[in-house]
C-alpha positions as CSV (number, residue, x, y, z in Angstrom):
1,M,88.3,43.9,1.4
2,N,85.6,46.5,2.0
3,L,83.4,46.0,-1.1
4,E,81.3,49.1,-0.3
5,E,84.5,51.2,-0.2
6,Y,85.8,49.7,-3.4
7,F,82.5,50.3,-5.2
8,A,82.4,53.9,-3.9
9,R,85.9,54.3,-5.5
10,T,84.7,53.0,-8.9
11,G,81.2,54.5,-8.8
12,Y,79.6,51.1,-9.3
13,K,76.0,51.2,-8.0
14,G,74.6,47.9,-9.4
15,S,73.8,44.7,-7.5
16,P,76.8,42.3,-7.4
17,E,74.7,39.5,-6.1
18,T,74.6,37.6,-9.4
19,Q,77.9,36.2,-10.7
20,D,77.0,36.5,-14.4
21,L,78.8,38.0,-17.4
22,Q,76.7,41.2,-17.4
23,T,77.5,42.0,-13.8
24,L,81.2,41.2,-14.4
25,T,81.3,43.5,-17.4
26,D,79.7,46.3,-15.4
27,I,82.1,46.0,-12.5
28,F,85.0,45.8,-14.9
29,Q,84.0,48.9,-16.9
30,H,83.6,50.9,-13.7
31,H,87.1,49.9,-12.7
32,I,88.9,50.9,-15.9
33,R,87.0,54.3,-16.0
34,A,87.9,55.2,-12.4
35,V,91.3,53.6,-11.8
36,P,94.1,54.8,-14.1
37,F,96.8,52.6,-15.4
38,E,99.9,54.5,-14.2
39,N,103.5,54.2,-13.1
40,L,103.8,57.6,-11.5
41,S,105.2,56.3,-8.3
42,I,108.5,55.4,-10.1
43,H,108.9,59.1,-11.2
44,C,108.0,60.7,-7.9
45,G,110.3,58.8,-5.5
46,E,107.8,56.1,-4.3
47,K,108.3,52.3,-4.4
48,I,105.7,50.1,-5.9
49,T,105.0,47.0,-3.8
50,L,102.7,44.1,-4.4
51,E,101.4,43.7,-0.8
52,L,97.7,43.5,-1.1
53,E,97.0,45.9,1.8
54,H,99.3,48.5,0.2
55,V,97.6,48.0,-3.2
56,Y,94.2,48.4,-1.6
57,N,95.2,51.6,0.3
58,K,96.9,53.1,-2.8
59,I,94.0,52.5,-5.2
60,V,90.9,52.6,-3.1
61,R,91.8,55.0,-0.3
62,R,94.4,57.3,-1.8
63,K,92.6,57.2,-5.2
64,R,95.6,56.4,-7.2
65,G,96.0,54.0,-10.1
66,G,98.6,51.3,-10.7
67,W,100.1,49.0,-13.3
68,C,98.9,45.5,-14.1
69,M,100.2,43.8,-11.0
70,E,98.3,46.3,-8.8
71,N,95.1,46.8,-10.9
72,N,94.5,43.2,-11.7
73,Q,95.5,41.9,-8.3
74,L,92.9,44.2,-6.7
75,L,90.3,43.4,-9.4
76,G,90.9,39.6,-8.9
77,W,90.4,40.0,-5.2
78,V,87.1,41.9,-5.6
79,L,85.8,39.3,-8.0
80,K,86.8,36.4,-5.7
81,C,85.1,38.1,-2.8
82,L,81.9,38.3,-4.9
83,G,82.0,34.6,-5.6
84,Y,83.5,34.4,-9.0
85,E,85.8,31.6,-10.0
86,T,89.1,33.4,-10.6
87,S,92.8,32.7,-11.2
88,F,95.8,34.7,-12.2
89,L,97.8,34.2,-15.4
90,G,101.1,35.6,-16.6
91,A,101.8,37.1,-20.0
92,Y,104.7,38.2,-22.1
93,V,104.2,41.6,-23.7
94,F,105.0,42.2,-27.4
95,N,107.6,44.8,-28.1
96,P,106.9,46.4,-31.5
97,H,110.4,48.0,-31.7
98,Q,112.1,44.6,-31.3
99,N,109.3,42.8,-33.1
100,A,109.4,40.2,-30.4
101,Y,107.7,39.1,-27.2
102,A,109.4,40.0,-23.9
103,S,111.7,37.3,-22.5
104,I,110.3,37.7,-19.0
105,M,106.7,37.4,-17.8
106,T,105.8,40.9,-16.8
107,H,102.0,41.1,-17.2
108,L,99.5,39.8,-14.7
109,L,95.9,39.1,-15.9
110,V,92.8,37.5,-14.5
111,K,90.9,34.5,-15.8
112,V,87.3,34.2,-14.7
113,V,85.1,31.1,-15.3
114,I,81.3,31.6,-15.6
115,D,79.0,28.6,-16.2
116,G,81.9,26.6,-17.6
117,K,83.1,29.4,-20.0
118,A,86.5,31.0,-19.5
119,Y,87.0,34.8,-19.9
120,I,90.1,37.0,-19.7
121,V,89.6,40.1,-17.6
122,D,92.5,42.5,-17.9
123,G,92.1,45.9,-16.2
124,G,95.8,46.7,-16.3
125,F,97.1,47.4,-19.9
126,G,95.9,50.9,-20.5
127,V,95.9,53.1,-23.6
128,S,94.3,51.8,-26.8
129,Y,95.1,48.1,-25.9
130,Q,92.9,48.2,-22.8
131,M,89.9,45.8,-23.4
132,W,86.6,47.2,-22.4
133,Q,84.8,43.9,-21.9
134,P,85.8,40.5,-20.6
135,M,87.0,38.4,-23.5
136,E,85.9,34.9,-24.1
137,L,88.8,32.6,-24.2
138,V,88.3,31.1,-27.6
139,S,90.8,30.8,-30.4
140,G,90.3,32.6,-33.8
141,K,87.1,34.5,-33.0
142,D,86.9,38.2,-33.6
143,Q,85.6,40.0,-30.5
144,P,84.6,43.6,-31.5
145,Q,84.7,46.2,-28.7
146,A,84.7,50.0,-28.6
147,P,88.6,50.2,-28.8
148,G,88.7,47.9,-31.9
149,V,88.6,44.2,-32.7
150,F,90.4,41.9,-30.3
151,R,91.2,38.3,-31.1
152,F,92.8,35.4,-29.3
153,T,94.7,32.7,-31.2
154,E,95.9,29.5,-29.6
155,K,98.9,27.5,-30.8
156,N,100.5,24.6,-29.0
157,A,98.9,25.6,-25.7
158,T,100.2,29.2,-26.0
159,W,97.6,32.0,-26.4
160,Y,98.2,35.2,-28.3
161,L,96.2,38.4,-28.1
162,E,96.1,40.9,-31.0
163,K,94.1,44.0,-31.7
164,M,92.9,45.6,-35.0
165,R,92.4,49.4,-34.8
166,R,90.5,51.9,-36.9
167,K,92.0,54.6,-39.0
168,Q,93.3,57.6,-37.1
169,Y,92.5,61.4,-37.5
170,I,95.2,63.6,-36.0
171,P,94.2,67.3,-36.1
172,N,97.6,68.5,-34.8
173,Q,99.8,67.4,-37.7
174,N,102.9,68.1,-35.6
175,F,102.2,64.8,-34.0
176,S,101.4,62.8,-37.2
177,N,104.7,61.0,-37.0
178,S,104.9,60.8,-33.2
179,D,106.3,57.6,-31.7
180,L,103.3,57.7,-29.4
181,L,101.1,56.8,-32.4
182,E,100.5,53.1,-33.3
183,K,101.5,52.8,-37.0
184,K,100.2,49.2,-37.7
185,E,96.5,48.6,-38.0
186,C,96.9,45.1,-36.6
187,R,99.1,44.8,-33.5
188,K,100.2,41.9,-31.3
189,V,99.6,42.6,-27.6
190,Y,100.9,39.7,-25.5
191,M,101.1,35.9,-25.2
192,F,100.3,33.7,-22.3
193,S,99.6,30.2,-21.1
194,L,96.8,28.9,-18.9
195,E,99.2,27.9,-16.1
196,P,97.8,29.5,-12.9
197,R,100.1,32.0,-11.3
198,T,100.4,33.7,-8.0
199,V,101.5,37.2,-7.1
200,E,104.7,35.7,-5.8
201,D,105.6,34.9,-9.4
202,F,105.8,38.6,-10.1
203,R,108.1,39.8,-7.2
204,F,111.2,40.0,-9.3
205,Q,109.5,41.6,-12.2
206,C,107.9,44.3,-10.0
207,S,111.4,45.3,-8.8
208,Y,113.0,45.0,-12.2
209,L,110.5,47.1,-14.0
210,Q,110.8,50.0,-11.7
211,T,114.6,50.0,-11.4
212,S,116.1,48.7,-14.7
213,P,117.3,51.2,-17.2
214,D,116.1,48.8,-19.9
215,S,112.5,49.0,-18.5
216,L,109.8,50.9,-20.4
217,F,108.5,52.1,-17.1
218,T,111.8,53.9,-16.1
219,K,112.0,55.5,-19.5
220,K,108.5,57.0,-19.5
221,S,106.1,58.4,-16.9
222,I,102.7,57.1,-17.9
223,C,99.1,57.8,-16.7
224,T,96.1,56.6,-18.8
225,L,92.4,56.3,-18.1
226,Q,89.5,54.9,-20.1
227,T,86.6,57.3,-20.7
228,T,83.0,56.5,-21.9
229,D,84.1,57.1,-25.5
230,G,87.9,56.6,-25.6
231,F,90.8,57.2,-23.3
232,R,93.2,59.9,-22.0
233,A,96.9,59.5,-21.6
234,L,99.7,61.6,-20.1
235,I,103.1,60.3,-21.2
236,G,105.9,62.6,-20.2
237,W,104.7,66.1,-21.0
238,T,102.3,64.9,-23.8
239,F,98.6,64.8,-23.1
240,T,96.5,62.7,-25.5
241,E,92.8,62.3,-25.8
242,T,91.4,59.7,-28.1
243,T,87.8,59.4,-29.1
244,Y,86.8,56.0,-30.6
245,N,84.7,55.9,-33.8
246,Y,84.7,59.7,-34.0
247,K,83.6,59.2,-37.6
248,E,82.8,55.9,-39.3
249,N,85.8,53.6,-38.9
250,M,88.0,56.5,-37.6
251,D,89.3,57.5,-34.2
252,L,90.1,61.1,-33.3
253,V,93.5,61.4,-31.6
254,E,94.3,64.9,-30.1
255,F,97.7,65.8,-28.8
256,V,99.0,68.7,-26.7
257,T,102.3,69.4,-25.1
258,L,102.0,70.6,-21.5
259,E,104.1,73.1,-19.6
260,E,105.6,72.1,-16.3
261,E,103.0,74.0,-14.3
262,E,100.1,72.3,-16.1
263,I,101.1,68.7,-15.2
264,E,99.7,68.7,-11.6
265,K,96.5,70.4,-12.7
266,T,96.0,67.9,-15.6
267,L,96.5,64.9,-13.3
268,K,93.8,66.2,-11.0
269,E,91.3,67.3,-13.6
270,K,91.7,64.6,-16.2
271,F,92.7,61.6,-14.0
272,N,91.5,62.5,-10.5
273,I,95.0,61.9,-9.2
274,T,96.7,64.0,-6.5
275,L,100.3,63.0,-5.9
276,D,102.0,63.3,-2.5
277,R,105.4,64.0,-4.1
278,K,106.4,66.0,-7.1
279,L,106.3,64.1,-10.4
280,V,109.4,64.3,-12.7
281,P,107.9,63.6,-16.1
282,I,110.0,61.6,-18.6
283,N,109.5,60.4,-22.1
284,I,112.5,58.9,-23.8
285,K,111.6,58.5,-27.5
286,G,110.9,55.3,-29.3
287,F,109.5,53.1,-26.5
288,Y,105.8,53.5,-26.4
289,T,102.7,53.5,-28.6
290,I,99.1,54.3,-28.1
């Protein structure tokens, strides 16, 4: 780990000397605004691996993004190098179309303990469910953030994350019924236990998610990045820009369908991503919401 190189990648210029919540939040926010949540490797003929050196080179040196197993593994390594007390946890993501949590543990997240208090740091979910601040691990407490109100609930040693969103204003009414729009105002996100995990616990899932025809990630090419006031997303050929709290209790959600020749330019200008191979966009309907 070259911390100077990592901080140059994320644009963080503060002092990481103090392992407090404010410093953690600042480092975390720089990460999610510089490093996209994306699965583009799957759709341009590359293999995603969990080897730490590969993840570091991909995100820090090649200026790419990654999914949770890459983003949060790197973030956890950075925080550990800085002296934070960290551990990995595993979560089961909620599928709104099946109205059920996944049967396999596919989501890796980071737990950080500061002065005896536990926080969840998750830099690998993307879109509107991406937390912007570390969340205190307490049950039943509303934790308002720019994206909306997040809340953990604990029951029988299982923890559940849900998010309440604002109303949405969609200027392009052609997209008012898009399956990319979240219809519910309160949405379950994932469930997890506090059992410590290792990257080895995710080897099978990493392979499965990029090869199975049942995987969301083979059905959609996804690239999302948090901004200072919302987030951007390119899902298939659809580019979305969301502005949080555009008006009181209302988010602005703007959609545009891109032409083939606009994809590469949009990735560079909006996400700072340059691919080595040609992306084949895909967006099979009915599998993703923002």
